[in-house]
C-alpha angles and dihedrals in degrees: 000000000000126000124245119237139214134183119232112231092256094052091048093055089048091047092051093044091053093047088049092049090052092043092056090057101035135353087208090052091052094047091049092049092051088050091048093051089045095053091046090052091050089054091047093051092046092056110001092179092058096090123068125271107237106175130012104308096341121112128191143191135183122242112238114249092002127085096237139109126211106217115194147150132216125239099202094186090057097031089231133140111214111203106209100177145016092201126191112226093234096057120102106282092209088070095050096098101033108110 
C-alpha cells in the first residue's frame, strides 16, 4: 500500500516558483517539469525508504533532467510523505534542511 503525500508551505512555494520560472521560458519545459516531479513523487510514495537519508530523518532524491532535489521525511504513523523542499542544486546546501 502506498503512502499519501503533502507539501509543506515552503516546498509548495518553491515548487510553484520553479514551475513559473520554466513557464516563462517554455510552456513545454514547465509541463515536463511538472510531469517529472509527479513521477518522482509516485516513486517516493510507492517506497519512501528507497532514497537515501541525508540529514536526521530527511531523505532526498534528484529529479531526472532537472537541477532539483525533492527533500522529504516520512510520517510512518500517518503513512504520509511530507515534502519539505523542492531545492535547486545551486542553492546553499546548508539551508536545505532549515524549515
